[in-house]
C-alpha positions as CSV (number, residue, x, y, z in Angstrom):
1,S,16.2,-34.5,-32.8
2,F,19.8,-35.8,-33.1
3,L,19.7,-37.3,-29.9
4,C,16.3,-39.1,-30.6
5,A,17.6,-40.6,-34.2
6,R,20.8,-41.9,-32.6
7,S,18.7,-43.3,-29.6
8,L,16.7,-44.9,-32.2
9,N,19.8,-46.2,-34.0
10,I,21.6,-47.8,-31.1
11,H,18.0,-49.6,-29.9
12,H,18.2,-51.1,-33.5
13,R,21.7,-52.6,-32.9
14,F,20.9,-53.7,-29.6
15,L,17.9,-56.0,-31.1
16,L,20.3,-57.3,-33.4
17,C,22.6,-58.0,-31.3
18,L,20.2,-60.1,-29.1
19,V,19.3,-61.8,-32.5
20,F,23.0,-63.0,-32.5
21,A,23.6,-63.2,-28.9
22,S,25.8,-66.7,-29.6
23,S,28.2,-64.7,-31.5
24,A,31.2,-63.2,-29.1
25,K,31.8,-60.4,-31.3
26,C,28.0,-59.6,-31.2
27,H,28.0,-60.0,-27.5
28,H,31.0,-57.4,-27.5
29,Q,28.9,-55.0,-29.6
30,C,25.6,-55.6,-27.4
31,N,27.7,-54.3,-24.4
32,S,28.8,-51.5,-26.3
33,C,25.3,-50.5,-27.4
34,L,24.4,-50.8,-23.7
35,K,27.1,-48.4,-22.9
36,Q,25.7,-45.8,-25.6
37,M,22.2,-46.3,-24.6
38,K,23.2,-45.2,-21.2
39,T,25.4,-42.0,-22.5
40,V,22.5,-41.0,-24.5
41,A,19.6,-41.4,-21.6
42,Y,21.9,-39.5,-19.1
43,N,22.6,-36.7,-21.4
44,Q,18.6,-36.5,-22.2
45,I,18.1,-36.7,-18.5
46,L,20.5,-33.8,-18.0
47,L,18.9,-31.9,-20.6
48,L,15.4,-32.2,-19.0
49,V,16.6,-30.8,-15.8
50,L,18.5,-27.8,-17.4
51,I,15.0,-27.0,-19.0
52,I,12.8,-27.3,-16.0
53,T,15.8,-25.4,-14.0
54,M,15.7,-22.4,-16.9
55,G,11.7,-22.6,-16.3
56,Q,11.9,-22.0,-12.9
57,V,14.4,-19.2,-12.8
58,I,12.7,-17.4,-15.7
59,R,9.6,-17.4,-13.4
60,A,11.3,-16.1,-10.6
61,A,12.7,-13.4,-12.1
62,R,9.3,-12.2,-13.4
63,Y,7.8,-12.4,-10.0
64,D,7.1,-8.9,-9.2
65,R,7.1,-9.3,-5.3
66,A,7.1,-4.9,-5.2
67,A,4.0,-4.8,-7.1
68,N,2.3,-7.2,-4.8
69,E,3.3,-5.4,-2.2
70,R,1.7,-1.9,-4.0
71,N,-1.4,-3.8,-4.5
72,A,-1.8,-4.8,-0.7
73,I,-5.5,-5.2,0.1
74,P,-7.0,-3.6,3.3
75,S,-8.9,-6.0,5.4
76,L,-9.3,-6.7,9.5
77,K,-8.8,-4.3,12.3
78,F,-6.0,-5.2,14.3
79,L,-4.3,-3.2,17.5
80,G,-7.0,-0.6,16.2
81,R,-5.6,-0.2,12.9
82,T,-6.8,-1.9,9.4
83,T,-4.2,-4.4,8.1
84,N,-3.1,-4.5,4.7
85,W,-2.3,-7.7,3.0
86,H,-0.1,-8.8,-0.1
87,R,0.8,-12.3,-1.3
88,L,4.0,-14.0,-1.1
89,D,3.8,-17.5,-3.5
90,D,6.5,-19.6,-4.4
91,G,6.9,-17.7,-7.5
92,V,9.5,-16.0,-5.8
93,M,11.7,-19.1,-6.2
94,G,10.3,-20.2,-9.6
95,G,7.3,-22.2,-8.1
96,Q,3.9,-22.0,-9.9
97,S,1.3,-21.7,-6.6
98,E,-0.6,-18.7,-6.6
99,T,-2.7,-16.5,-4.1
100,T,-5.7,-16.0,-6.3
101,L,-7.9,-13.9,-3.7
102,H,-7.3,-12.4,-0.4
103,H,-9.8,-9.4,0.1
104,S,-12.3,-8.4,2.9
105,S,-15.8,-9.8,2.4
106,S,-18.8,-9.3,4.6
107,S,-20.6,-12.4,5.7
108,S,-24.2,-12.9,6.7
109,D,-23.5,-11.9,10.5
110,N,-21.7,-8.8,9.3
111,I,-18.2,-9.9,10.2
112,N,-15.4,-8.5,8.1
113,E,-13.3,-11.5,7.0
114,L,-9.7,-11.9,5.4
115,H,-10.0,-14.8,2.6
116,F,-6.9,-16.3,1.8
117,T,-7.3,-18.3,-1.2
118,G,-5.6,-19.9,-4.4
119,Q,-4.0,-22.9,-6.0
120,I,-1.1,-24.8,-4.7
121,N,1.1,-26.8,-7.5
122,T,3.8,-29.0,-5.8
123,E,6.0,-28.8,-9.3
124,G,9.0,-26.8,-8.5
125,G,7.5,-25.2,-5.1
126,G,4.7,-25.9,-2.6
127,F,3.4,-22.6,-0.7
128,C,1.4,-19.7,-0.8
129,S,1.3,-17.1,2.0
130,I,-0.3,-13.7,2.8
131,R,1.5,-11.0,5.1
132,S,1.2,-7.4,6.6
133,P,2.9,-5.4,8.5
134,I,2.2,-4.4,11.9
135,E,3.0,-0.7,12.6
136,G,5.0,0.0,15.7
137,G,5.1,-4.0,16.7
138,L,3.0,-5.7,19.1
139,P,2.3,-4.2,22.5
140,P,5.4,-5.5,25.1
141,N,2.7,-6.9,27.3
142,T,1.3,-9.1,24.7
143,A,1.6,-13.2,25.7
144,A,-0.8,-14.6,23.1
145,I,-2.4,-14.3,19.7
146,R,-6.0,-15.2,19.5
147,I,-7.3,-16.1,16.2
148,C,-11.0,-16.5,14.6
149,Y,-10.9,-18.6,11.3
150,I,-13.2,-21.2,9.2
151,G,-10.7,-23.8,7.2
152,D,-10.8,-26.3,4.7
153,G,-9.5,-28.8,6.5
154,K,-5.8,-28.4,5.8
155,T,-2.9,-27.2,8.0
156,Y,-1.8,-24.0,7.7
157,K,0.8,-21.7,9.5
158,V,0.8,-18.6,11.5
159,L,3.9,-16.4,10.9
160,F,5.6,-13.6,12.8
161,S,8.9,-11.9,12.1
162,D,10.6,-8.7,12.4
163,G,9.9,-7.5,9.0
164,N,13.3,-7.3,7.8
165,K,13.1,-9.0,4.3
166,S,15.2,-11.1,2.0
167,T,14.6,-12.5,-1.5
168,F,12.2,-15.6,0.1
169,G,10.9,-13.7,3.0
170,P,12.0,-12.7,6.3
171,S,15.8,-11.7,6.9
172,R,18.6,-14.6,6.6
173,R,19.8,-13.0,9.7
174,S,16.7,-13.0,12.1
175,P,14.1,-15.9,12.2
176,S,10.5,-15.6,11.6
177,W,8.5,-17.6,14.4
178,Q,5.7,-20.1,13.6
179,S,2.9,-22.0,14.7
180,D,0.8,-24.7,13.0
181,L,-2.9,-23.9,12.6
182,P,-5.1,-26.9,11.9
183,T,-8.8,-26.3,10.6
184,K,-11.5,-28.4,10.1
185,N,-13.8,-28.3,7.0
186,G,-16.2,-25.2,6.9
187,V,-15.9,-25.4,10.6
188,E,-15.5,-21.7,12.8
189,D,-12.6,-22.4,15.3
190,T,-10.6,-20.1,17.6
191,A,-7.0,-20.5,18.1
192,I,-4.7,-19.3,21.1
193,I,-1.1,-19.1,20.2
194,R,1.2,-18.3,22.8
195,L,4.6,-16.5,21.6
196,G,6.5,-18.3,24.2
197,N,5.4,-21.4,22.0
198,L,6.2,-20.1,18.4
199,I,9.2,-22.2,16.6
200,P,12.1,-19.8,15.1
201,S,12.4,-21.0,11.3
202,L,15.4,-20.1,9.0
203,Q,15.0,-20.8,5.5
204,G,12.2,-23.1,5.7
205,G,13.0,-25.1,8.5
206,P,13.3,-24.9,12.4
207,I,16.4,-23.7,14.1
208,E,18.2,-24.2,17.5
209,T,18.6,-20.5,19.0
210,D,18.9,-18.8,22.2
211,A,16.8,-15.7,21.1
212,K,13.4,-15.3,22.3
213,I,11.0,-13.2,20.4
214,D,10.3,-9.9,21.3
215,P,6.6,-8.9,21.1
216,A,8.0,-4.8,20.4
217,G,10.1,-6.2,17.7
218,V,7.5,-8.3,16.0
219,K,6.9,-6.0,12.4
220,D,5.0,-8.4,10.5
221,M,2.3,-11.3,10.0
222,G,1.0,-13.8,7.9
223,F,-0.4,-16.9,7.0
224,M,1.1,-19.7,4.7
225,L,0.2,-23.1,3.5
226,S,3.4,-25.2,2.7
227,L,4.7,-28.5,2.3
228,K,6.4,-28.2,5.4
229,L,4.7,-27.9,9.1
230,S,6.3,-25.6,11.8
231,S,8.1,-28.6,13.0
232,G,10.2,-28.8,9.8
233,E,8.2,-32.3,8.9
234,S,6.4,-32.6,5.6
235,N,2.4,-31.8,5.9
236,P,0.5,-34.9,5.5
237,V,-1.3,-35.1,2.2
238,E,-4.8,-35.2,4.3
239,T,-3.9,-31.9,5.6
240,Y,-2.2,-30.5,2.7
241,G,-2.5,-32.1,-0.4
242,S,-0.8,-33.6,-3.8
243,G,-0.4,-32.4,-6.9
244,I,-2.5,-29.4,-7.8
245,F,-5.1,-28.2,-5.8
246,P,-6.9,-25.5,-4.4
247,F,-7.4,-24.0,-0.7
248,S,-9.3,-21.5,1.3
249,L,-8.7,-20.0,4.8
250,R,-11.1,-17.2,6.1
251,I,-10.0,-15.3,8.9
252,R,-12.4,-13.6,11.0
253,S,-10.4,-11.7,13.4
254,I,-6.7,-11.6,15.3
255,E,-6.4,-10.0,18.5
256,T,-3.3,-10.3,21.6
257,L,-4.0,-11.3,24.7
258,T,-2.0,-10.3,28.1
259,V,-0.9,-12.9,30.6
260,D,-4.3,-11.5,32.5
261,E,-6.4,-12.0,29.5
262,L,-5.3,-16.0,29.3
263,D,-6.2,-17.0,33.1
C-alpha cells in the first residue's frame, strides 16, 4: 500500500542519517525523518481504529434482537407459569460473544434445568445474557428470590427490571436491579437474594437513586456473565476469564419468598 511504501522509504532514509550522523545537515534530515515516521504511524493507527469501529457497527446493525425474542425457549416453572428465555449478548453493541445454548433438559433426578452456556469474546465486548418476561410482575409480598443452580466457578449476575427496553437492554429511564451470583465448578448451590439488597444499575454501572424496587413492577428477569460485577468493579479473571472462553450455568429452580418464609 501507499502508506507501507512511504513508511519503508522513510525508514531507509532514517538509517542513512544514522550512518552520517556527524553531519549537521544529516542530523536535521534525521529529525525530519522521525517526524514523518510519527505521522505515518499515527495515520496507520487511525486507520486500524476505523476498521475495528466499522466492524463493530456492522455487527451491531446485523444483530437481530427481535428474532432472538421470537425464538425464545420455554423452560422452568416460575409463579405457576413456564418462563420463555431469549438471549441478549454484546452483539447488540457490536461485540462477538454469543450464547449458543439455553434450553430445558432433564437431569438424572428428573429436574428440568435452564442451561445458560456459550462463549465470551472480550474483543470489543464482554457479556452474554438471557432474559425472560414475568407476566404480571412478582407477587407484592415478595421479599426475596431463591435460585438453585450449578455453575462453573465464574461469578454471574442476576437481573430484574420493569421490562421497558432500550437498545442495550433495560430502559435508560429506569434501572435494572442486580446481584452477583458466585458459583463453584460443578457444585450445586442455592442463593437467596433479598430484593432490598439488589443494586440499581444503568448503562452497565451502579447508580445512586432514591428509587426502591417494587415487586409488582418487576416484569423481566435474567442472568448475565459480564466483565463487570454488580458493584461496577471488574469481574476478576479467576471468576470471569480472559480473551475467548466458554461458560456454563445450569439453573435448576427459581422461587419467590415472603418475609415469613425467610425467617
